[in-house]
C-alpha positions, 0 to 999 in steps of 0.5 A, a space after each residue: 535093059 535085058 533086051 540088048 544083051 544079045 547085042 552085048 554078048 558079041 561086043 564083050 565076046 563073053 558067054 552066059 553064066 552057064 558057061 566059063 565066064 571068059 569063053 570066047 564066042 567062036 561065031 563072034 567077029 565083031 570088032 569092039 575097037 570100032 563100037 565104042 565111039 558115041 554116047 549112044 554105044 556107051 549107053 548101050 554098053 552101060 545098060 548091058 551092065 545094069 542088066 546083069 544086075 537084074 540078072 543077079 537078083 535071084 542069086 543074090 537072094 539064095 545066097 543071102 536070104 535063104 542063108 539068113 534066119 528069115 528062111 528055112 526048109 523042112 525038107 528039099 523038094 524037087 529042084 531045090 536041093 542046092 537051095 536046101 543045102 544053103 539054108 541048112 549050111 550043107 553046101 559044098 564046092 559043087 552047088 549049082 547055085 553058088 557056082 552060077 553066082 560066082 560066074 554071074 558076078 565075074 561077067 558083071 565085073 567084065 562088062 563094067 571093065 569093058 566100059 572104062 577100058 574104052 572110055 579114055 580114048 573116046 572123042 566124047 566130052 569129059 562131063 559125059 565120060 565121068 558120068 559113064 565111068 562113075 556108073 559103071 564103077 559103082 556097079 563094079 563096086 557093088 559086085 565086088 562088095 557082094 563077092 568079097 562078103 560072099 567068098 572073101 578073097 576074090 580075083 581083082 580084075 579091073 581091065 579086059 583080059 583074055 581067057 588066057 590071061 585069066 587063067 593066071 589071075 589068083 585070088 587077092 586078099 580081102 584088104 586089097 579087094 576093099 581098097 578097090 571097092 573104095 576107090 571105085 565108090 570115091 570116084 563115083 560119089 565125086 562124079 555122079 548126079 545126085 538124081 538120075 532116073 533110077 541109075 546110080 547117083 552120087 547119094 547111091 555111091 555114099 550109101 554103099 560107101 558108107 556100108 563098105 566102111 561100116 563093114 570094115 568097122 571104119 567108124 569115122 569114115 562111115 559117120 562122115 559119108 552117111 552124114 552127108 545124106 541126112 536131109 537129102 532123102 526122107 523116110 516115106 510115112 507109110 512103109 508099104 509106100 516104099 515098095 508100091 510099084 505105083 510109087 517107084 523112085 519115091 523119096 526113101 529109094 537111093 538105089 533099086 534094080 529096076 524092072 518094068 512089067 509088061 515089057 518082055 524080059 524087063 518083068 519077073 515072076 513073083 518073088 517068094 510066092 506060095 499057093 499054100 500059106 501054111 508051107 511058107 519058108 519063113 522061120 518062126 523067129 520071123 513070124 514072132 518078131 513083130 509087135 502086135 499090142 498095144 499097136 501092130 508094128 507096120 512092118 508086119 503087113 510087108 511080111 504077111 502074105 496076101 493073095 497076089 493079083 494073079 489069075 491064080 490063087 497065089 500068095 506073095 509077101 506084102 513087100 512083093 505085092 504087085 498086079 500083072 498087066 492082064 490076067 493072061 500074064 503073071 509077070 510083075 514089076 517090082 524093083 528090088 531095093 538095094 539102098 534106101 534111107 532107113 538103111 542110112 539111118 540105122 547104118 549111121 546110128 550104128 556107127 555112132 554108137 560104136 564110136 561112143 555111146 551117148 545117151 543124149 545123141 543123134 544115135 537115138 534119133 536115127 534109130 527112133 526115126 525108123 522105129 516110130 515110122 512103124 508105129 513103135 514107141 521111141 527107145 530112150 537111155 532107160 531102155 538102152 543104157 549102154 553101148 552093148 544094149 544099143 548095138 543090139 537094139 540097132 540089130 534087132 531093128 535091122 531085123 524088122 526093117 529088111 526082110 528079103 532085101 539081102 541085108 541080114 546074113 551080112 548084118 550077122 557077119 559084120 556084127 559077129 552074131 551069125 553063130 548066135 542068131 542062126 542058132 536061135 532061128 534055125 537051131 543049126 550050129 554053124 562053124 566059123 568057116 561057114 561065114 564064106 561060101 565055098 569057091 566053086 570047084 569048076 573055078 578051082 579046076 579051071 585055074 588049077 594052081 592052088 598057090 594062087 587059086 585056093 579053096 576056102 578053109 573047111 571046104 574040099 
């Protein structure tokens, strides 16, 4: 995917995330009006949109996993001050990681807008146009969903705009952003295929829409759309198989960001690797979370460090284990999981319980499907006699199931438990305003109009 970014930088007249996201490339003389004509050209543009997702993995990881109660730092090291500040809730509007995340996400949205803007005039089959539009709108919805959860109010841009026009666009209320996300996903779920070789599908759109509804506490809507996925996917018998790089596109995966080792710019370095397992960034809360007796929770092996398949003594969590193509290449091909069936089961279990606690209901079944896959005993109404205890059990199961998948921080915000869990995991007393990140100061200065483009409360 990344191999065509240099083409798309001309097509989109956009620069990399290290510059202003709408800066015109003065050397670009490409006439986009003559480009968007064929299926191949639209597929190339869509590949660029997927490539932008690849480039967002490290950014997403920094802003979600290091914010959560999974990871912590004793002290910053060379080059990690911004990460340390995020982890310790000491970040500000000058944080480079936050700045780059905003610019990268906005660039990804604009790539999708170029596609959706040019499709109507193309002389192509309606089925092809709906498929391409559905994929672009899924990517745009996913990107906006991340942005609204990270920053709250964000600009809504659904068409191509000039740099001059961009300076007049303010931040839109959270409720309006969610309407855009829902509309994009409703279109995507109705127009995408069920399977599509690693690209966005109707199943992925439904799963993401269910998460969007759940985040807004729209429980009946979440139940309806998530129920449509029951039986369409299945849990892998062994959780290690979900992340096995030789078993990509297995029955549990709904949407992952794809990588391919051995292909230049399509692979990546080891995620969360260390050379000394005594200095890992894992919190003690995570390390102590897994049941060891009478049987070991199978998910513990996904967190435990193991010697990576590299030419050096590098250790990596089991969830991210892979071997390189050869001993001279230390790049790897793990996909990054965004949506999987275990998530659907736990989301549906949560939504059903929030609607009405049922001691004999299917919410217990879905929760226990995930537990028993990891060798744990099923929970019963005796263990969880009411709605509150069931709610806590689902949140804890998600804590065990999804380390390093970018879920935990958003789970804590959605369930109003961030203050409690960050305190127990890191010993940090966070303030309500810290549930959102500061808007990068570079963006505030660029717009220079606080009436429409303002800083989040609590930040300077």
